[in-house]
Residue, then its C-alpha position, 0 to 999 in steps of 0.5 A: x500500500x502506498x501512502x499519500x499525504x495531502x497538504x493544502x493552504x493559501x499562499x505564504x502559509x508555509x506548506x511548500x517548505x514544510x512539505x519538502x522537509x516532510x518528504x525528505x524526512x519520510x523518504x517520500x516523493x515530493x510533488x509541488x503542484x503549485x510549481x506546475x501551475x506556475x510553469x504553465x503561467x510562465x510559458x503563457x507570459x513568455x509566449x505573450x498569450x492573453x489570459x482570456x485565451x483559455x483554449x490556447x492556454x489549455x493547449x500549452x498545458x497539454x503539450x508542455x513537458x513538466x518534470x519535478x526533480x527534488x526542488x527543481x522544476x523543468x519545463x520542456x527540459x529547461x530548469x525554470x525553478x527561479x523564473x516561476x517564482x518571479x512576481x509577474x508569475x505570482x500575479x497571474x498564476x491564479x488566472x491560469x489555475x482557475x481555467x477548468x481545462x488547465x486544471x483537468x490536464x494538470x490534475x491528470x499529470x499530478x496523479x500520474x506522478x503520484x501513481x505507485x509512490x509514497x508521496x507528499x503533495x502540496x497545493x490548493x485542491x489536493x485533499x479535495x480533488x487530486x488525492x481525495x483518498x489520501x490517508x493524511x490531509x493537512x490544511x496549513x494557514x496563517x494570518x494575511x500579514x504573516x503570510x505577506x511578510x514571509x513571501x516578501x522575505x522570500x522574494x527579497x532573499x532572491x534579490x528581487x525588488x518588491x514592495x511589501x504592500x504590493x505583496x500584501x495586496x497580491x496575496x489578498x487578491x489571490x486568496x479571493x480568486x483561489x477561494x471563489x473560483x468555480x473550479x476546485x476552490x481553495x478549501x479544506x475537507x472535513x477530514x483535514x487537520x487545520x494548522x494555523x502556522x502564524x506563531x509557529x516556527x517551520x520546525x514546529x510545524x514540521x514536527x506536528x505533521x511528522x508526529x501525526x503521520x508517525x502516530x497514524x502509521x503506528x511508527x512503521x515509517 
């Protein structure tokens, strides 16, 4: 039997960082679904496609090769790990990710990657749509101000010139779009364990998740 761990949550809640570390700790495969949507968004921007041209964007999602190797993501064979984190991608990724055909295509790719593996997968619809049969479902959240501060510090650490208030507004807008979109809105299931990370360190969150998984598997990891 393979073990599936789903970690959902809004931007800046810390899910990707914790998911990577949890996967390493458990020796599971880590799947960053958000990076996949970012990769498609990056390609849409690069090719100058209007965000209203949903059929063209869906074709890009269908025909693009996306490969995940640890913390790196390759788009059509090119490492785009840095490019997909740029502010212009962050501003537009919610518009791309709400397109029904794009979600259907990427969900299929995500399930294919997870097939037959022990995985930790993070995103916004993992427990609700991608892996509804996951044995462990977590939903990480934090206050808007804290999430904006984390994202701001992350971007600054990559030498990107960005204004905190702009980051705050972008996250606020993304929260609204992600939670109100028609296709696979951001929400947690009744089975999800909700963890507010506002006042928790990265290590404290990791310890919480690891201990829950360890207990759930009765230490057999």
